[in-house]
C-alpha positions as CSV (number, residue, x, y, z in Angstrom):
1,X,-76.0,33.6,-40.0
2,X,-75.6,29.9,-39.0
3,X,-78.7,28.0,-38.2
4,X,-79.5,28.8,-34.5
5,X,-82.1,27.7,-32.1
6,X,-81.9,28.9,-28.5
7,X,-82.7,25.5,-27.4
8,X,-79.5,24.1,-28.9
9,X,-76.8,26.7,-28.7
10,X,-73.5,24.7,-28.6
11,X,-70.0,25.7,-29.3
12,X,-70.5,26.3,-33.0
13,X,-73.3,28.6,-32.4
14,X,-71.4,30.5,-29.5
15,X,-68.6,31.3,-31.9
16,X,-70.9,32.5,-34.6
17,X,-72.9,34.7,-32.2
18,X,-69.6,36.1,-30.6
19,X,-68.6,36.9,-34.1
20,X,-71.8,38.9,-34.7
21,X,-72.1,40.7,-31.5
22,X,-68.5,41.0,-30.3
23,X,-67.2,41.5,-33.7
24,X,-64.4,44.2,-33.0
25,X,-63.3,42.7,-29.8
26,X,-60.0,40.5,-29.6
27,X,-60.9,36.9,-29.7
28,X,-57.3,35.3,-30.0
29,X,-53.9,36.9,-29.6
30,X,-50.8,34.7,-30.5
31,X,-47.2,35.8,-31.2
32,X,-48.5,39.4,-31.2
33,X,-51.0,38.6,-34.0
34,X,-54.5,39.3,-33.1
35,X,-57.9,38.3,-34.5
36,X,-61.2,39.9,-33.5
37,X,-64.1,37.8,-32.9
38,X,-65.6,38.6,-36.2
39,X,-62.3,37.5,-38.1
40,X,-62.0,34.4,-35.9
41,X,-65.7,33.4,-36.7
42,X,-64.8,33.9,-40.2
43,X,-61.7,31.9,-40.2
44,X,-63.2,29.0,-38.3
45,X,-66.1,29.1,-40.9
46,X,-63.4,28.8,-43.5
47,X,-61.7,25.8,-41.8
48,X,-65.1,24.0,-41.3
49,X,-66.2,24.4,-45.0
50,X,-62.8,23.4,-46.3
51,X,-62.7,20.1,-44.2
52,X,-66.3,19.5,-45.4
53,X,-65.3,20.2,-49.0
54,X,-62.4,17.7,-48.6
55,X,-65.0,15.0,-48.1
56,X,-65.3,14.6,-44.4
57,X,-68.8,13.8,-43.0
58,X,-70.7,14.6,-39.7
59,X,-68.8,13.2,-36.8
60,X,-65.7,12.1,-38.7
61,X,-62.6,12.4,-36.5
62,X,-59.8,15.0,-37.3
63,X,-56.4,14.4,-35.8
64,X,-54.3,17.6,-34.6
65,X,-50.6,17.2,-33.9
66,X,-49.8,20.7,-33.5
67,X,-47.8,23.1,-31.2
68,X,-49.8,26.0,-29.6
69,X,-50.6,28.7,-32.2
70,X,-53.4,30.9,-33.8
71,X,-53.7,28.2,-36.4
72,X,-54.4,25.4,-33.7
73,X,-57.2,27.5,-32.4
74,X,-58.6,27.9,-35.7
75,X,-58.2,24.1,-36.3
76,X,-59.8,23.2,-33.1
77,X,-62.8,25.4,-33.3
78,X,-63.2,25.1,-37.1
79,X,-63.3,21.4,-36.8
80,X,-66.0,21.6,-34.1
81,X,-68.0,24.1,-36.3
82,X,-68.1,21.6,-39.2
83,X,-69.8,19.0,-36.9
84,X,-66.7,16.8,-36.9
85,X,-64.9,15.4,-33.9
86,X,-61.6,17.2,-33.1
87,X,-58.9,14.7,-31.6
88,X,-55.9,16.9,-30.5
89,X,-52.9,14.8,-29.7
90,X,-50.1,15.2,-27.0
91,X,-47.1,16.3,-29.1
92,X,-44.8,14.8,-26.4
93,X,-45.6,11.2,-27.0
94,X,-43.6,8.8,-29.2
95,X,-44.3,8.4,-32.8
96,X,-45.5,4.9,-32.2
97,X,-48.0,6.2,-29.6
98,X,-49.1,8.8,-32.1
99,X,-49.7,5.9,-34.6
100,X,-51.7,4.0,-32.0
101,X,-53.8,7.0,-31.2
102,X,-54.6,7.8,-34.9
103,X,-55.5,4.2,-35.5
104,X,-57.6,4.0,-32.4
105,X,-59.5,7.0,-33.2
106,X,-60.5,6.1,-36.8
107,X,-59.3,9.4,-38.1
108,X,-60.1,10.5,-41.5
109,X,-57.9,13.6,-41.6
110,X,-54.8,15.0,-40.0
111,X,-53.7,18.6,-39.3
112,X,-50.0,18.8,-38.2
113,X,-47.6,21.7,-37.8
114,X,-43.8,22.2,-37.8
115,X,-41.7,19.2,-36.9
116,X,-44.8,17.1,-36.3
117,X,-45.3,17.2,-40.1
118,X,-42.4,15.0,-40.4
119,X,-43.3,12.8,-37.6
120,X,-46.6,11.9,-39.1
121,X,-44.8,11.4,-42.6
122,X,-42.5,8.8,-41.0
123,X,-45.5,6.6,-39.9
124,X,-47.9,7.6,-42.8
125,X,-47.8,4.2,-44.4
126,X,-49.0,2.6,-41.2
127,X,-52.0,5.0,-40.8
128,X,-55.5,4.4,-41.9
129,X,-56.3,4.5,-45.6
130,X,-59.4,6.2,-44.9
131,X,-57.5,9.4,-44.3
132,X,-56.6,9.3,-48.1
133,X,-55.1,12.8,-49.2
134,X,-56.6,14.7,-46.2
135,X,-53.1,15.6,-44.7
136,X,-52.9,19.3,-44.0
137,X,-49.7,21.1,-43.1
138,X,-49.2,24.4,-41.0
139,X,-45.7,24.8,-42.1
140,X,-43.9,25.6,-45.3
141,X,-42.0,23.0,-47.2
142,X,-44.3,20.1,-46.4
143,X,-43.7,16.7,-48.2
144,X,-45.5,15.7,-51.3
145,X,-49.1,14.8,-50.5
146,X,-49.7,17.3,-48.0
147,X,-51.9,20.4,-48.6
148,X,-51.1,23.8,-46.8
149,X,-53.5,24.4,-44.1
150,X,-53.8,28.1,-45.2
151,X,-54.5,27.1,-48.7
152,X,-57.4,24.8,-47.6
153,X,-58.9,27.6,-45.5
154,X,-58.4,30.3,-47.9
155,X,-60.0,28.5,-50.8
156,X,-63.2,27.9,-48.7
157,X,-66.3,29.8,-48.3
158,X,-66.3,32.4,-45.3
159,X,-70.1,31.7,-45.0
160,X,-71.1,30.1,-41.7
161,X,-71.1,26.2,-42.5
162,X,-74.9,24.9,-42.8
163,X,-74.2,22.3,-40.0
164,X,-76.4,21.5,-36.8
165,X,-74.9,19.5,-34.1
166,X,-77.1,17.5,-31.6
167,X,-76.5,17.3,-27.7
168,X,-75.1,13.6,-27.9
169,X,-72.9,14.2,-31.0
170,X,-69.2,13.8,-30.3
171,X,-67.3,17.2,-29.9
172,X,-63.8,16.1,-29.2
173,X,-61.7,13.0,-28.2
174,X,-58.9,13.7,-25.7
175,X,-56.4,10.9,-25.0
176,X,-55.5,10.4,-21.3
177,X,-52.0,11.0,-20.3
178,X,-51.1,7.5,-20.3
179,X,-49.7,7.4,-16.8
180,X,-51.0,3.8,-16.4
181,X,-50.2,2.6,-19.9
182,X,-51.6,3.2,-23.4
183,X,-53.8,6.3,-23.5
184,X,-57.5,6.0,-23.7
185,X,-59.7,8.2,-25.8
186,X,-62.0,10.3,-23.7
187,X,-65.2,11.3,-25.7
188,X,-67.0,14.5,-24.8
189,X,-70.2,15.3,-26.5
190,X,-71.4,18.8,-27.4
191,X,-73.9,19.1,-24.6
192,X,-71.0,17.8,-22.2
193,X,-68.6,20.4,-23.5
194,X,-71.2,23.3,-23.1
195,X,-71.8,22.0,-19.5
196,X,-67.9,22.1,-18.9
197,X,-68.0,25.8,-20.2
198,X,-70.9,26.8,-18.0
199,X,-69.9,25.3,-14.9
200,X,-66.2,26.0,-15.0
201,X,-66.8,29.7,-16.2
202,X,-68.8,30.1,-13.0
203,X,-66.5,28.4,-10.7
204,X,-63.4,29.9,-12.2
205,X,-64.8,33.4,-12.2
206,X,-64.6,34.2,-16.0
207,X,-66.2,37.2,-17.4
208,X,-66.5,39.2,-20.7
209,X,-63.2,41.1,-19.7
210,X,-61.3,37.9,-19.2
211,X,-57.8,38.0,-20.9
212,X,-56.9,34.3,-20.5
213,X,-53.2,33.1,-20.9
214,X,-52.8,29.7,-22.5
215,X,-49.2,28.5,-21.8
216,X,-50.0,24.7,-21.6
217,X,-50.6,22.5,-24.7
218,X,-53.9,23.0,-26.3
219,X,-54.3,19.3,-26.4
220,X,-54.7,19.1,-22.6
221,X,-58.0,19.4,-21.0
222,X,-56.6,22.0,-18.6
223,X,-56.3,24.2,-21.5
224,X,-59.6,23.4,-22.9
225,X,-61.3,24.4,-19.6
226,X,-59.7,27.8,-19.9
227,X,-60.4,28.0,-23.6
228,X,-64.1,26.8,-23.1
229,X,-64.7,29.3,-20.3
230,X,-63.1,32.2,-22.2
231,X,-65.2,31.5,-25.4
232,X,-68.4,31.2,-23.5
233,X,-67.8,34.5,-21.6
234,X,-66.7,36.3,-24.8
235,X,-63.1,37.0,-23.5
236,X,-59.7,37.0,-25.2
237,X,-57.4,34.0,-25.4
238,X,-53.8,34.8,-25.4
239,X,-51.8,31.8,-26.6
240,X,-48.2,31.0,-26.2
241,X,-46.3,28.3,-28.1
242,X,-44.6,26.9,-25.0
243,X,-44.2,27.7,-21.3
244,X,-41.1,29.9,-20.5
245,X,-40.9,31.6,-17.1
246,X,-39.6,34.9,-18.4
247,X,-42.1,35.0,-21.3
248,X,-44.9,33.9,-19.1
249,X,-44.4,36.7,-16.7
250,X,-43.7,39.3,-19.4
251,X,-47.1,38.3,-21.1
252,X,-49.0,38.5,-17.9
253,X,-47.6,42.0,-17.5
254,X,-47.8,43.3,-21.0
255,X,-51.2,41.7,-22.0
256,X,-52.8,42.5,-18.6
257,X,-53.7,38.9,-18.1
258,X,-56.6,38.3,-15.8
259,X,-57.0,34.3,-15.9
260,X,-54.8,31.3,-16.6
261,X,-54.6,27.7,-15.7
262,X,-51.4,25.7,-14.9
263,X,-50.0,22.6,-13.2
264,X,-48.2,22.8,-9.9
265,X,-44.8,22.3,-11.4
266,X,-45.2,25.3,-13.5
267,X,-46.1,27.4,-10.6
268,X,-43.1,26.3,-8.7
269,X,-40.9,27.3,-11.8
270,X,-42.6,30.7,-11.9
271,X,-41.8,31.4,-8.2
272,X,-38.4,30.1,-8.4
273,X,-37.5,32.6,-11.4
274,X,-35.0,35.1,-10.1
275,X,-36.8,38.0,-11.6
276,X,-40.3,37.1,-10.5
277,X,-40.7,40.2,-8.3
278,X,-39.8,42.5,-11.1
279,X,-43.0,42.0,-13.0
280,X,-46.3,43.8,-12.5
281,X,-49.0,41.0,-12.2
282,X,-51.6,43.4,-10.7
283,X,-54.0,42.5,-13.4
284,X,-54.4,38.9,-12.4
285,X,-57.8,38.0,-11.1
286,X,-58.3,34.3,-10.8
287,X,-56.1,31.5,-11.8
288,X,-56.6,27.7,-11.6
289,X,-54.1,25.0,-10.4
290,X,-54.9,21.3,-11.4
291,X,-53.4,18.3,-13.0
292,X,-51.6,17.0,-9.9
293,X,-51.7,17.6,-6.2
294,X,-50.7,21.1,-5.1
295,X,-48.2,20.5,-2.1
296,X,-49.1,22.5,1.0
297,X,-45.8,24.6,1.0
298,X,-46.3,25.6,-2.6
299,X,-50.0,26.3,-2.1
300,X,-49.2,28.7,0.5
301,X,-46.3,30.4,-1.5
302,X,-48.7,30.8,-4.5
303,X,-51.4,32.4,-2.3
304,X,-48.9,34.8,-0.8
305,X,-46.9,35.8,-3.8
306,X,-49.2,35.7,-6.7
307,X,-51.8,38.6,-6.9
308,X,-55.4,37.6,-7.4
309,X,-57.3,34.4,-6.2
310,X,-55.8,30.8,-6.4
311,X,-58.7,28.4,-7.3
312,X,-57.6,24.8,-6.8
313,X,-59.4,22.1,-9.0
314,X,-59.2,18.4,-8.4
315,X,-60.6,16.6,-11.3
316,X,-60.5,14.2,-14.2
317,X,-60.9,14.8,-17.9
318,X,-63.4,12.0,-17.8
319,X,-65.8,14.4,-16.0
320,X,-65.6,15.3,-12.3
321,X,-64.2,18.3,-10.4
322,X,-64.2,19.7,-6.9
323,X,-63.1,23.4,-6.2
324,X,-61.2,24.9,-3.3
325,X,-62.4,28.6,-3.6
326,X,-60.2,31.5,-2.1
327,X,-63.0,32.0,0.6
328,X,-62.4,28.4,1.9
329,X,-58.7,28.2,1.4
330,X,-57.8,29.6,4.8
331,X,-59.8,27.2,6.7
332,X,-59.6,24.2,4.6
333,X,-56.3,24.7,3.0
334,X,-55.3,21.1,2.9
335,X,-58.5,20.1,1.1
336,X,-59.3,20.2,-2.5
337,X,-62.6,21.8,-2.0
338,X,-66.3,20.6,-2.7
339,X,-68.2,19.7,-5.8
340,X,-69.4,22.8,-7.5
341,X,-73.3,23.1,-8.0
342,X,-74.7,20.3,-10.2
343,X,-72.0,17.7,-9.3
344,X,-71.9,15.0,-6.5
345,X,-69.3,12.8,-5.0
346,X,-69.2,9.6,-2.9
347,X,-66.4,7.8,-1.0
348,X,-66.8,4.0,-1.7
349,X,-65.1,0.9,-0.5
350,X,-63.8,-2.0,-2.5
351,X,-67.1,-3.7,-2.5
352,X,-68.9,-0.5,-4.0
353,X,-70.5,0.5,-0.6
354,X,-70.6,4.2,0.3
355,X,-68.4,5.3,3.4
356,X,-69.3,7.7,6.0
357,X,-67.5,11.1,6.4
358,X,-63.9,10.7,7.7
359,X,-63.2,7.3,6.2
360,X,-61.0,6.9,3.2
361,X,-62.0,5.0,0.0
362,X,-62.2,5.6,-3.7
363,X,-63.7,8.8,-4.9
364,X,-66.7,8.3,-7.3
365,X,-68.7,11.1,-8.8
366,X,-71.7,12.2,-10.9
367,X,-72.1,15.2,-13.0
368,X,-73.3,16.5,-16.3
369,X,-69.7,17.0,-17.5
370,X,-69.1,13.2,-17.6
371,X,-67.6,11.8,-20.6
372,X,-69.6,9.7,-23.2
373,X,-67.2,7.0,-22.5
374,X,-63.8,5.8,-23.8
375,X,-63.7,5.6,-27.5
376,X,-63.6,2.1,-28.9
377,X,-63.2,0.7,-25.3
378,X,-66.4,-0.6,-23.6
379,X,-64.3,-2.6,-21.1
380,X,-62.5,0.4,-19.8
381,X,-65.6,2.4,-19.8
382,X,-67.4,-0.2,-17.8
383,X,-64.4,-0.6,-15.3
384,X,-64.7,3.2,-14.6
385,X,-68.2,2.9,-13.7
386,X,-69.8,2.7,-10.3
387,X,-73.6,1.9,-10.2
388,X,-75.1,4.1,-7.5
389,X,-77.9,2.5,-5.3
390,X,-80.4,4.7,-7.1
391,X,-79.4,3.1,-10.4
392,X,-77.5,6.0,-11.8
393,X,-74.1,5.4,-13.5
394,X,-71.1,7.4,-11.7
395,X,-67.5,7.6,-12.5
396,X,-64.9,5.8,-10.6
397,X,-61.7,8.0,-10.3
398,X,-59.1,5.5,-9.1
399,X,-58.1,8.0,-6.4
400,X,-58.5,7.5,-2.6
401,X,-59.9,10.4,-0.6
402,X,-62.1,11.2,2.4
403,X,-64.7,13.9,3.0
404,X,-64.9,15.8,6.4
405,X,-68.1,16.7,8.1
406,X,-68.3,19.9,6.1
407,X,-68.3,18.2,2.8
408,X,-64.5,19.1,1.9
409,X,-62.7,16.4,-0.1
410,X,-59.1,15.5,1.0
411,X,-56.9,13.6,-1.4
412,X,-55.1,10.5,0.2
413,X,-53.4,8.9,-2.8
414,X,-53.9,7.1,-6.1
415,X,-55.5,3.6,-5.5
416,X,-52.9,2.0,-7.8
417,X,-50.0,3.7,-5.9
418,X,-51.1,2.4,-2.3
419,X,-48.3,0.3,-0.7
420,X,-49.3,-2.8,1.3
421,X,-46.4,-3.3,3.8
422,X,-46.7,-6.0,6.5
423,X,-50.4,-6.1,5.6
424,X,-50.9,-2.3,6.4
425,X,-52.1,0.1,3.9
426,X,-49.7,2.9,3.2
427,X,-50.5,6.0,1.2
428,X,-47.3,7.6,-0.4
429,X,-48.9,11.0,-0.4
430,X,-48.9,11.0,3.4
431,X,-45.1,10.3,3.5
432,X,-44.4,12.8,0.6
433,X,-46.1,15.5,2.7
434,X,-43.6,14.9,5.5
435,X,-40.6,14.8,3.2
436,X,-41.8,18.0,1.6
437,X,-41.3,19.8,4.9
438,X,-37.6,19.6,4.7
439,X,-36.0,22.8,3.6
440,X,-33.7,21.2,1.2
441,X,-36.3,19.0,-0.6
442,X,-37.5,20.5,-3.9
443,X,-39.9,17.6,-4.5
444,X,-40.3,13.9,-3.9
445,X,-42.0,10.8,-5.0
446,X,-42.5,7.8,-2.7
447,X,-43.1,4.3,-4.3
448,X,-43.5,0.9,-3.0
449,X,-40.8,-1.7,-3.9
450,X,-40.7,-5.5,-3.2
451,X,-39.2,-6.4,0.2
452,X,-38.1,-9.8,1.6
453,X,-39.6,-8.9,5.1
454,X,-42.7,-6.8,4.5
455,X,-43.9,-7.8,0.9
456,X,-43.6,-4.2,0.0
457,X,-41.7,-1.4,1.5
458,X,-41.8,2.5,0.9
459,X,-38.7,4.1,-1.0
460,X,-38.3,7.8,-1.4
461,X,-37.1,9.4,-4.6
462,X,-36.0,12.9,-4.0
463,X,-34.8,15.9,-6.0
464,X,-32.8,18.3,-3.8
465,X,-33.1,22.1,-4.0
466,X,-30.5,23.8,-6.2
467,X,-27.3,24.2,-4.3
468,X,-28.2,21.8,-1.5
469,X,-25.8,19.3,-0.2
470,X,-28.4,17.2,1.4
471,X,-27.5,13.6,2.2
472,X,-29.7,10.7,1.4
473,X,-29.2,8.9,4.6
474,X,-29.6,11.9,6.6
475,X,-32.9,12.6,5.0
476,X,-34.2,9.1,5.6
477,X,-33.4,9.5,9.4
478,X,-34.9,12.9,9.4
479,X,-38.2,11.7,7.8
480,X,-38.5,8.5,9.7
481,X,-38.2,10.3,13.0
482,X,-41.4,12.1,11.9
483,X,-43.3,9.2,10.4
484,X,-45.4,6.5,11.9
485,X,-43.8,3.2,12.3
486,X,-45.5,1.5,9.4
487,X,-44.7,4.5,7.1
488,X,-40.9,4.6,7.6
489,X,-39.0,4.6,4.3
490,X,-36.4,1.9,3.6
491,X,-34.0,4.2,1.6
492,X,-33.9,7.6,-0.1
493,X,-32.7,7.9,-3.5
494,X,-31.5,11.2,-4.9
495,X,-32.1,12.2,-8.5
496,X,-31.9,15.3,-10.7
497,X,-35.5,15.3,-11.9
498,X,-38.7,13.2,-11.6
499,X,-40.2,11.7,-14.7
500,X,-43.5,13.5,-15.7
501,X,-46.1,13.5,-18.4
502,X,-46.8,16.8,-20.1
503,X,-49.5,17.8,-17.5
504,X,-46.9,17.5,-14.8
505,X,-47.9,14.3,-13.2
506,X,-45.2,12.1,-11.9
507,X,-44.7,8.9,-13.6
508,X,-44.3,6.6,-10.7
509,X,-44.4,3.3,-13.0
510,X,-41.2,4.7,-14.5
511,X,-39.6,5.2,-11.1
512,X,-40.7,1.5,-10.2
513,X,-38.9,0.3,-13.3
514,X,-35.9,2.4,-12.7
515,X,-35.2,1.2,-9.0
516,X,-36.8,-2.3,-9.4
517,X,-33.3,-3.9,-8.7
518,X,-32.9,-2.4,-5.2
519,X,-32.3,-5.3,-2.8
520,X,-34.7,-4.5,0.2
């Protein structure tokens, strides 16, 4: 057995213990291949020992550029069991962004799969020399200088690694989505990650019988919430290489899925699938929506059409969440819930003063799931910090919200997206909510663009529902008849698709660039 103390049971110990006590139970299912907890514990031990035998030292960073797979699960948890810091990268970013993140992380090893091996190879000469020969490929026919991941694993001892991690040791770095520029590396300690597992497993109602579908990239903290909760509960992870509507519904039916986590865009695509009603989804118990705001019409449709309990989560990878539970959804459906036990939030003004219930301001929060900070970036860490009057350090979210008398949080908008028109503060989310009520609107984004008269003025970027012949001018008139005088949009632009990051967040900065030449 691995070294174990009940006072310090973190992820490495939890996996080892699951391998002992849940040995014959399925731990991971991917592409119809299944590993028991005993086999998964052994595989992750081998990965851990293989990485250590390759010369990596406690705390060293290991880059993963991989598509979802059984091997990625082994790589994530094997790296963690070695006492190393796992750094899973978003596979959708450009090669130069990959280069920047590898350099920023100070990585000393890289594990890549499929086409991503070639991507890494194309920038290899620009990567840190400290990586040396520690390039591991999860695919056949890798270029010279790469070692097969399976070879590394199989050559290593299956015995649990003789490694102990401390509470403050780094467990992972997850790079931000980059909606505001270059991604920042969010560092979570082992104690922090166990707090995420404990708190989210309770809030999202995980249990030993959980069979959790993972359709989103395993580099995303949304997937990490689902994975950590499942590992802690001793459930089963069902991993898919990518999201596909038919595949997702088929797997939910065939694998008797009980839990999953997705972003609003994927819920919308599921419900729009022609064959949705043909599938038996009766096994579903609780599923999370997060990553971007869940519009009211879609929220109601999800609750009505998908069996089980929708649990909406507002939160940041940096470490703050609120939960809208099914019990509160009927009365507070427009809210994003309340902080779960052990977390706290405050609404603050531009001077850092706390605001009373009902007033809008920046959301700040405190919790035991807060990040250690941004890797290599003390300036951004400090900018994201609010000093509470009691002297404690809280996280500034950059989001605008208000709290009602019952303690429920309502999102207003992103602080950076607020439009100042004629000296008035205008929140695009309020306008988007009105536009979203039109039956021919699939989705919309409202941005502020320069105006000769008002300084800034709202512009609506709209995607029509399939088959709709909605006219832009007609929609502008329809929306303005329902908006306040200061909120009225100057023009509506119709496009086929809104630009998004892989977690479904709309990239408004890209829209501002695209339509910057409009003469308003």
